[in-house]
C-alpha positions as CSV (number, residue, x, y, z in Angstrom):
1,M,66.5,-2.5,23.0
2,S,66.5,-5.7,22.3
3,A,65.9,-6.8,18.4
4,L,62.1,-7.7,18.9
5,D,61.3,-4.6,19.8
6,L,62.4,-3.0,16.7
7,R,59.9,-5.1,14.7
8,A,56.9,-3.4,13.3
9,P,53.9,-3.8,14.8
10,A,52.0,-7.2,13.8
11,V,48.6,-6.7,12.1
12,P,46.2,-8.2,13.2
13,T,44.7,-11.3,11.2
14,G,41.3,-11.7,13.6
15,P,37.8,-11.4,13.8
16,S,38.4,-7.6,14.9
17,A,40.4,-7.1,11.7
18,G,37.4,-7.5,9.6
19,L,37.6,-6.2,6.0
20,R,39.3,-3.3,6.3
21,G,42.6,-4.9,4.7
22,P,40.9,-6.2,1.6
23,V,39.0,-2.9,1.5
24,R,42.0,-1.1,1.6
25,V,43.8,-3.4,-1.4
26,L,40.8,-3.3,-3.1
27,L,40.7,0.9,-3.5
28,H,44.4,0.6,-4.2
29,Q,44.2,-1.8,-6.8
30,H,41.1,-0.1,-8.6
31,R,41.1,3.9,-7.7
32,R,41.4,4.5,-11.4
33,S,37.7,2.7,-12.3
34,L,36.4,4.2,-8.7
35,W,37.7,7.7,-9.8
36,T,35.9,6.8,-13.5
37,A,33.0,6.1,-12.1
38,S,32.6,9.2,-10.1
39,A,33.2,11.1,-13.1
40,L,30.5,9.4,-14.8
41,L,28.1,10.0,-12.1
42,M,29.0,13.7,-11.9
43,L,28.6,13.6,-15.7
44,G,25.0,12.4,-15.5
45,I,23.9,14.7,-12.8
46,G,25.5,17.6,-14.5
47,I,23.3,16.8,-17.6
48,V,20.3,16.5,-16.1
49,V,20.9,20.1,-14.2
50,G,21.8,21.7,-17.5
51,L,19.4,20.5,-19.2
52,R,16.7,22.2,-16.1
53,I,18.7,25.5,-17.1
54,W,18.6,25.5,-20.2
55,V,14.9,24.7,-20.4
56,A,14.1,28.1,-18.0
57,A,16.9,30.0,-19.9
58,A,14.6,29.4,-23.3
59,A,11.6,30.1,-21.3
60,S,11.5,33.6,-22.7
61,D,10.4,31.9,-26.5
62,E,7.3,30.6,-24.9
63,L,4.1,32.6,-24.9
64,C,1.6,30.0,-23.1
65,P,2.0,28.3,-19.3
66,D,2.7,24.9,-20.9
67,G,5.2,26.3,-23.1
68,D,3.9,26.9,-26.3
69,T,5.7,29.1,-28.4
70,T,2.7,30.0,-30.9
71,A,-0.3,31.4,-30.1
72,C,-2.0,30.1,-27.2
73,G,-5.4,28.0,-27.8
74,D,-4.7,28.6,-31.8
75,G,-4.9,24.4,-32.3
76,T,-0.9,24.1,-32.2
77,Y,1.8,23.5,-30.2
78,L,5.3,24.2,-31.2
79,P,7.9,23.8,-28.1
80,T,11.4,25.3,-27.6
81,Y,14.3,23.5,-29.0
82,A,15.6,23.2,-25.3
83,R,12.3,21.8,-24.5
84,S,11.7,19.2,-26.9
85,A,15.4,18.6,-26.8
86,T,15.6,17.8,-23.2
87,E,12.1,15.7,-23.3
88,A,14.0,13.7,-26.0
89,Y,17.5,12.9,-23.6
90,L,15.4,12.4,-20.3
91,S,13.0,10.0,-22.4
92,D,16.1,7.7,-22.3
93,G,17.1,7.5,-18.7
94,G,16.1,4.5,-17.6
95,S,17.9,3.1,-20.6
96,V,21.4,4.6,-19.6
97,V,20.2,3.3,-16.0
98,L,20.3,-0.1,-17.4
99,L,23.2,0.3,-19.0
100,L,25.1,1.5,-15.9
101,A,24.1,-1.2,-13.6
102,A,25.3,-3.9,-17.0
103,L,28.7,-2.2,-17.1
104,I,28.9,-2.9,-12.6
105,G,28.2,-6.8,-13.6
106,V,30.6,-6.6,-16.0
107,F,33.0,-4.7,-14.1
108,V,32.7,-6.8,-11.6
109,A,32.5,-10.9,-13.2
110,G,36.5,-9.2,-15.1
111,P,38.8,-7.0,-13.5
112,L,37.5,-7.1,-10.2
113,I,37.5,-11.1,-9.5
114,A,37.8,-12.7,-12.3
115,R,40.9,-11.9,-13.4
116,E,42.6,-12.4,-10.4
117,L,41.6,-15.9,-9.9
118,E,42.7,-16.9,-13.7
119,S,46.0,-14.8,-12.6
120,G,46.3,-16.4,-9.6
121,T,46.9,-13.3,-7.7
122,F,44.2,-14.3,-5.8
123,R,46.4,-16.6,-3.4
124,L,48.7,-13.7,-2.2
125,A,45.6,-12.3,-0.5
126,W,44.4,-15.4,1.1
127,A,48.6,-16.4,2.3
128,Q,48.3,-13.5,4.2
129,S,45.4,-11.9,6.4
130,A,42.4,-12.6,4.4
131,S,39.9,-15.7,3.7
132,P,38.8,-17.0,0.7
133,A,35.2,-15.4,2.3
134,Q,36.5,-12.0,3.5
135,W,39.0,-11.4,-0.1
136,L,34.9,-12.2,-1.8
137,A,33.5,-10.1,0.7
138,A,35.0,-7.3,0.4
139,R,34.7,-7.0,-3.6
140,L,31.2,-7.1,-3.2
141,A,30.3,-4.8,-0.1
142,L,32.1,-2.5,-1.1
143,P,31.4,-1.9,-4.4
144,A,27.3,-2.2,-3.2
145,A,28.2,0.5,-0.3
146,L,29.5,2.9,-3.2
147,V,26.9,1.6,-6.0
148,T,23.9,1.7,-3.9
149,A,24.9,5.8,-2.3
150,G,25.8,6.5,-6.0
151,M,22.7,4.9,-7.4
152,T,20.5,7.1,-4.8
153,V,21.9,10.3,-5.9
154,L,21.8,9.6,-10.0
155,V,17.7,8.5,-9.4
156,L,16.9,11.6,-7.2
157,V,18.5,14.0,-9.5
158,Y,17.2,12.3,-12.8
159,R,13.5,12.4,-10.9
160,W,13.6,15.9,-10.4
161,G,14.9,16.5,-13.4
162,W,11.9,14.2,-15.4
163,S,9.0,15.7,-13.0
164,G,9.7,18.8,-13.8
165,M,9.7,18.3,-17.5
166,Q,6.8,15.4,-17.3
167,S,4.2,17.9,-15.4
168,N,3.8,19.8,-18.7
169,P,0.4,17.9,-20.2
170,H,2.6,18.7,-23.9
171,A,5.2,16.5,-22.9
172,S,6.6,13.7,-25.5
173,G,7.9,10.3,-24.2
174,L,7.5,11.0,-20.5
175,G,5.6,8.4,-19.2
176,W,6.4,7.1,-16.1
177,Y,5.6,3.2,-17.4
178,E,7.8,3.6,-20.2
179,N,10.8,1.8,-20.5
180,G,13.1,4.0,-21.2
181,I,11.5,5.8,-17.9
182,H,10.3,3.5,-15.2
183,P,13.7,2.0,-13.8
184,A,15.6,5.2,-12.8
185,L,12.5,6.6,-11.1
186,G,12.9,4.7,-8.0
187,P,14.8,1.9,-6.1
188,T,14.5,-0.6,-8.7
189,A,17.8,1.6,-10.1
190,V,19.7,0.4,-7.1
191,A,18.4,-3.1,-7.3
192,Y,19.3,-3.4,-10.3
193,A,22.9,-2.6,-10.0
194,L,23.1,-4.7,-6.8
195,L,21.5,-7.2,-9.0
196,A,24.6,-6.6,-11.4
197,L,27.3,-6.7,-8.5
198,A,26.2,-10.0,-7.5
199,V,25.4,-12.1,-11.1
200,G,28.6,-10.9,-11.8
201,A,30.5,-12.1,-8.6
202,L,28.8,-15.6,-9.3
203,C,30.0,-15.9,-13.0
204,A,33.4,-14.8,-12.1
205,V,34.0,-17.7,-9.3
206,A,31.6,-20.1,-11.4
207,V,33.7,-19.3,-14.9
208,R,37.3,-18.3,-13.7
209,R,37.9,-16.6,-16.9
210,T,37.7,-12.7,-17.5
211,V,36.2,-12.0,-20.6
212,L,33.7,-15.3,-20.5
213,S,33.1,-13.9,-17.1
214,M,32.0,-11.1,-18.5
215,S,30.0,-12.2,-21.4
216,L,27.9,-14.6,-19.0
217,A,27.2,-11.8,-16.9
218,A,26.5,-9.5,-20.0
219,L,24.1,-12.1,-21.5
220,V,22.5,-12.9,-17.9
221,L,21.3,-9.5,-17.1
222,G,20.7,-8.6,-20.3
223,T,17.6,-11.1,-20.3
224,V,16.9,-10.1,-17.2
225,M,16.8,-6.3,-17.7
226,L,14.3,-7.2,-21.2
227,G,12.5,-9.6,-19.5
228,F,11.1,-7.1,-16.9
229,G,10.9,-4.4,-19.5
230,K,8.5,-7.1,-21.4
231,R,6.4,-8.3,-18.4
232,R,6.6,-5.2,-16.3
233,Y,2.7,-5.1,-16.8
234,E,2.4,-8.2,-15.0
235,L,4.1,-7.4,-11.8
236,W,0.2,-5.6,-10.2
237,P,-2.7,-6.7,-11.1
238,T,-4.9,-4.0,-13.8
239,A,-7.3,-1.5,-13.4
240,R,-10.8,-2.3,-15.8
241,F,-11.9,0.7,-17.6
242,L,-15.7,0.4,-18.8
243,G,-17.4,2.5,-21.4
244,G,-16.1,4.1,-25.0
245,D,-13.9,6.5,-23.4
246,V,-10.2,6.1,-22.6
247,P,-9.0,5.9,-18.9
248,S,-8.5,9.9,-17.4
249,G,-5.1,11.0,-16.2
250,D,-1.3,9.2,-16.5
251,A,-2.2,6.2,-17.2
252,W,-0.7,3.1,-19.0
253,Q,-3.3,1.3,-21.2
254,I,-2.6,-2.3,-21.2
255,E,-5.1,-3.6,-23.4
256,W,-8.8,-3.0,-24.4
257,G,-11.7,-4.8,-26.3
258,M,-15.4,-5.4,-26.0
259,L,-17.4,-7.7,-23.6
260,T,-19.9,-9.7,-24.8
261,A,-23.5,-10.2,-23.5
262,S,-22.2,-12.8,-21.7
263,G,-18.7,-11.4,-19.9
264,K,-16.6,-12.9,-22.8
265,E,-13.4,-10.7,-23.8
266,I,-13.0,-9.7,-27.3
267,Y,-9.6,-8.3,-27.8
268,W,-8.9,-5.5,-30.8
269,K,-6.0,-7.6,-31.9
270,D,-8.1,-10.4,-32.9
271,C,-10.1,-7.8,-34.9
272,F,-7.3,-5.5,-36.0
273,R,-7.9,-4.2,-39.4
274,A,-6.3,-0.6,-41.5
275,G,-9.0,1.6,-39.5
276,T,-10.3,2.1,-36.5
277,E,-14.1,1.7,-37.5
278,D,-13.2,-1.5,-39.2
279,T,-11.9,-2.8,-35.7
280,A,-15.1,-1.4,-34.2
281,S,-17.4,-3.2,-36.7
282,C,-15.3,-6.3,-36.1
283,L,-16.0,-5.9,-32.8
284,R,-19.8,-5.9,-32.5
285,N,-19.9,-8.2,-35.5
286,Q,-18.9,-11.0,-32.6
287,G,-21.4,-9.9,-30.1
288,G,-19.3,-7.1,-28.3
289,I,-21.8,-4.5,-26.8
290,T,-19.3,-3.1,-24.1
291,Y,-16.0,-1.5,-24.8
292,F,-13.5,-2.4,-22.0
293,A,-9.2,-1.0,-20.8
294,D,-7.4,-3.0,-19.0
295,Y,-4.9,-0.5,-17.6
296,H,-2.2,1.0,-14.4
297,P,-3.4,4.2,-13.4
298,A,-0.6,6.7,-11.9
299,S,-0.9,5.5,-8.5
300,H,0.1,1.7,-9.5
301,F,3.7,3.5,-9.9
302,W,4.8,2.7,-6.6
303,P,3.3,-1.1,-6.3
304,L,5.0,-2.1,-9.4
305,Q,8.5,-0.1,-8.4
306,L,8.6,-2.4,-4.9
307,V,7.8,-5.5,-6.5
308,E,9.9,-5.2,-9.3
309,T,12.7,-4.0,-6.4
310,G,11.8,-7.1,-4.4
311,I,12.1,-10.0,-6.7
312,L,15.6,-8.5,-7.3
313,L,17.2,-8.1,-4.7
314,V,15.4,-11.7,-3.7
315,L,17.8,-12.8,-7.3
316,A,20.5,-10.7,-6.2
317,A,20.3,-12.2,-2.9
318,L,20.2,-15.8,-4.6
319,A,23.3,-15.0,-6.9
320,V,25.4,-14.1,-3.8
321,A,25.1,-17.1,-1.7
322,L,25.9,-19.2,-4.6
323,A,28.8,-17.6,-5.0
324,F,30.3,-17.9,-1.7
325,R,29.2,-21.6,-2.1
326,V,30.6,-22.1,-5.2
327,L,33.6,-20.4,-3.4
328,R,33.4,-22.6,-0.6
329,R,33.7,-25.6,-2.7
330,R,36.4,-24.8,-4.4
331,H,38.8,-23.4,-1.9
332,G,37.3,-24.2,1.6
């Protein structure tokens, strides 16, 4: 047998090798972070399931179908501590999802990409089988797959827990439109996580400093999340309700006031006083004759979700394209 026969077979470096090599290296390097993320996912699922079990176990103290522990129809409502505590915990589900997304972006911007660029360890991978584009693609593709799967499971579990509590007419703070709820009820959760991944990568390749990249990613993501929270109601046209009653059902009321005979809108905030009667008198004194309310009915949930998801995914795609362009300019 010749010396040539004793050598280990060469690892393919052509297109057939794809991203398998960089992905294996990435999994080995960040296996602890992967286990930590898996533990957090299981913890989140366990909390939601545990809360629902707690509410079911305390149901023996409820005297009414709506969860009241006092006499039914007596004008008072007193839920069990399990029910009120569960509502309080679940009311922040959307905020938790946004926080997790921000942590993903910070991790990608720092330990996953910028730290290697700052320390120079990326040269070892580039000198072997991985090109700069493959190196970055592996650091985007693998986290994207894991994040999409994990967030999808978390959203499904949270939605199951939320729907069981929100169906109670006395549920507090669980409206589908609440900023602490809405991001965790649909595909926007996945879109926020993917945007965080893309923004983190862009900040890392542009700045190439670990701490500064993490800070910049957190700032950008926080601005985007805050902006959508403030202006989400503008993503879909509102419906208008005319009359003295508020819109029925689980509606998200945006604005209200009165219309004049010519159709001019007079808003309540322009006539704000200490009491409702003063506000009503002010509206009428300015010529108001008919109350109106602009609102989003429950049927607008999916349009709002899908529009927000689409915008986030477009932003994520742009961030990824810019990240590859910056990397290509600097390293070819």
